[in-house]
C-alpha positions in Angstrom: 33.4 69.5 96.5 32.2 66.1 99.3 34.1 68.9 102.1 31.4 72.2 100.9 28.6 69.4 100.8 29.0 67.4 104.0 29.4 71.2 106.1 27.0 71.4 108.4 25.9 74.9 107.8 25.6 73.8 104.3 23.0 70.7 105.9 21.1 73.4 108.7 20.2 75.9 105.5 19.3 73.2 103.5 16.2 71.8 106.0 15.6 74.8 106.4 14.0 75.0 103.7 11.2 74.6 103.5 10.8 73.5 100.2 13.6 70.6 100.8 10.3 69.2 103.3 8.6 69.2 100.7 10.5 67.1 98.5 11.2 64.4 101.4 7.4 64.3 102.3 6.7 63.8 98.4 9.2 61.1 98.6 8.2 59.6 101.5 4.3 59.1 100.3 4.7 55.8 98.8 5.5 54.1 102.3 1.5 55.1 103.2 0.4 53.4 99.5 2.9 50.7 100.6 0.8 50.2 104.4 -2.5 51.7 103.5 -3.4 50.4 99.9 -1.0 47.5 100.3 1.3 49.1 97.1 3.4 46.1 95.8 7.0 46.7 93.3 4.4 47.4 90.2 3.3 50.3 91.1 6.1 51.9 93.1 7.6 51.5 89.7 4.7 52.8 87.6 4.4 55.7 90.2 8.9 56.1 89.7 7.9 55.8 86.2 5.2 58.6 86.0 7.3 61.6 87.6 10.1 60.9 84.7 7.3 61.9 82.2 6.3 64.5 84.8 10.2 65.7 85.1 10.0 65.7 81.3 6.4 68.7 81.0 9.1 70.6 83.4 12.1 70.2 81.7 9.7 71.7 78.2 8.7 74.3 80.1 12.0 74.8 81.8 13.7 75.4 77.6 10.7 77.7 76.9 11.6 80.2 79.7 15.9 79.6 79.2 14.2 81.4 75.4 13.1 84.5 77.0 15.0 87.8 76.1 17.4 86.0 74.7 17.5 85.0 70.6 20.8 82.9 70.6 18.6 80.7 73.8 15.5 81.0 71.7 17.1 79.8 68.9 18.5 76.8 70.6 15.5 76.3 72.4 13.3 76.0 69.0 15.6 73.6 68.5 16.0 71.1 72.2 12.2 71.0 72.4 11.3 69.0 70.1 14.8 66.7 70.0 13.8 66.7 74.0 10.4 65.6 73.2 10.9 63.0 70.9 14.1 61.6 72.3 13.3 61.3 75.9 9.7 60.3 75.1 11.5 57.3 73.1 13.8 57.2 76.2 10.7 56.7 78.5 8.5 54.8 76.1 11.4 52.1 75.8 11.5 52.6 79.7 8.1 51.8 80.3 8.2 48.9 78.1 10.9 47.5 80.0 8.5 47.6 83.8 5.3 46.9 81.5 7.0 43.7 80.9 8.0 42.4 83.9 4.5 43.5 85.5 1.9 40.8 86.6 -1.3 40.4 84.4 -0.4 43.4 83.0 -2.8 44.2 79.4 -3.1 45.9 77.0 -1.5 47.4 74.0 2.4 48.4 74.0 1.4 52.1 72.6 2.9 55.1 75.2 -1.0 56.3 75.8 -1.1 51.7 77.0 1.7 52.8 79.2 0.4 55.4 81.4 -3.1 54.7 81.4 -1.4 51.0 82.4 0.4 53.0 85.3 -2.2 54.8 86.5 -4.0 52.1 86.9 -1.3 49.9 88.1 -2.0 51.0 92.3 -4.7 52.3 94.3 -4.4 56.3 94.7 -2.2 56.3 91.8 -4.0 59.7 90.6 -4.1 61.0 93.7 0.2 60.3 94.8 0.7 61.5 91.1 -1.0 64.7 91.5 0.9 65.2 94.4 4.2 65.3 92.2 3.2 67.1 89.9 2.4 70.4 92.1 6.1 69.7 94.0 7.6 70.5 91.0 5.0 72.9 89.8 6.0 74.6 93.3 9.8 74.8 92.7 9.1 75.8 89.5 7.7 78.8 90.5 9.9 79.4 93.2 13.0 78.1 91.4 13.1 79.1 88.0 10.3 81.8 87.8 10.8 83.2 90.7 13.9 83.5 91.4 14.6 83.9 87.5 17.0 81.0 87.2 15.3 81.4 83.7 17.6 84.2 82.8 21.3 82.4 83.1 20.2 78.3 82.6 21.4 76.6 80.0 19.2 75.1 76.9 22.0 72.1 76.5 22.2 71.6 80.4 18.0 71.6 81.1 17.8 69.0 78.5 19.9 66.9 79.8 19.2 67.2 83.3 16.1 64.8 83.2 18.4 61.9 82.1 19.8 61.4 85.4 16.4 60.7 87.5 16.4 57.4 84.3 19.4 56.0 84.9 18.8 56.3 88.7 15.7 54.0 88.8 17.0 52.0 86.9 19.8 51.1 89.3 17.4 51.0 92.2 15.2 48.6 90.4 18.5 46.4 89.9 19.1 46.7 93.3 15.5 45.6 94.7 15.2 42.9 92.6 18.3 41.6 94.1 17.5 42.0 97.3 13.4 40.8 97.0 15.7 37.2 95.8 18.2 37.0 97.6 15.9 37.8 100.6 13.0 36.2 99.2 10.9 39.1 100.6 9.6 41.2 97.8 8.4 44.5 100.6 12.5 44.3 101.4 13.0 45.3 97.2 10.0 47.6 97.3 11.8 49.4 100.8 15.3 49.9 99.5 13.9 51.5 95.5 11.8 53.5 98.2 15.3 54.1 99.9 17.7 54.7 97.4 14.6 57.7 95.7 14.5 59.0 99.4 18.5 59.8 99.0 18.4 60.5 95.7 16.0 63.5 96.7 18.1 64.5 99.5 21.5 65.0 97.6 19.4 67.4 95.2 17.6 69.2 97.6 21.7 70.1 99.2 23.3 71.0 95.9 20.0 72.9 95.0 21.3 74.9 98.5 24.8 75.0 97.4 23.8 76.6 93.7 21.8 78.5 96.0 24.9 79.4 97.8 26.6 80.2 94.7 28.7 76.8 95.7 27.8 74.5 92.8 30.1 74.3 90.0 28.8 74.3 86.6 29.8 70.6 86.1 27.4 70.2 89.0 24.5 72.2 88.1 22.5 70.2 85.1 22.7 67.6 87.2 21.4 69.4 90.2 18.2 70.3 87.8 17.2 66.7 87.8 15.3 67.2 90.7 
């Protein structure tokens, strides 16, 4: 797998794809927020938390699409959609409470909508950056899932579990960013480390997507690739 992942031909095909660049630009945009809008760690992690909600919404659409024309998958989707909504929603809620509790001057309640309002209002221009994330995911959904008819072969169970890797990655990035911020007394370093980890994660997903499109992605890694 590692040999194929670092194959120059695979990497070249990956970066010839406009969607790879769309994903990369979207991942790099928070740098503009740091430079132009003076974002600190709080709005950045809030943006990534809101991104998880967007991913969850598209996962529900993917689950619904996986049931198209298949009675067996329809039954699975009918069960998994409410289960995923509740389980992933609670997962994101707990994550949101954790993030909000560490934010300075984070007032308001601790309900789900309270956390969403806090996240949206945590940084100048947040709705714009969130809209770009929604748009980017919509393009991938339309091009890959609908246009390339991935919904025909989609596995509802794999679709349901795919987004969780993203949350784990964000947790690891926050911990590493906080560690370097404290160790070096440079908060900006922690923010940049968080962005770098997120960008690297996105690039890995782009290469895995290319391997999947080329028919070289093993079944065990297919669900992980869908987390992008």
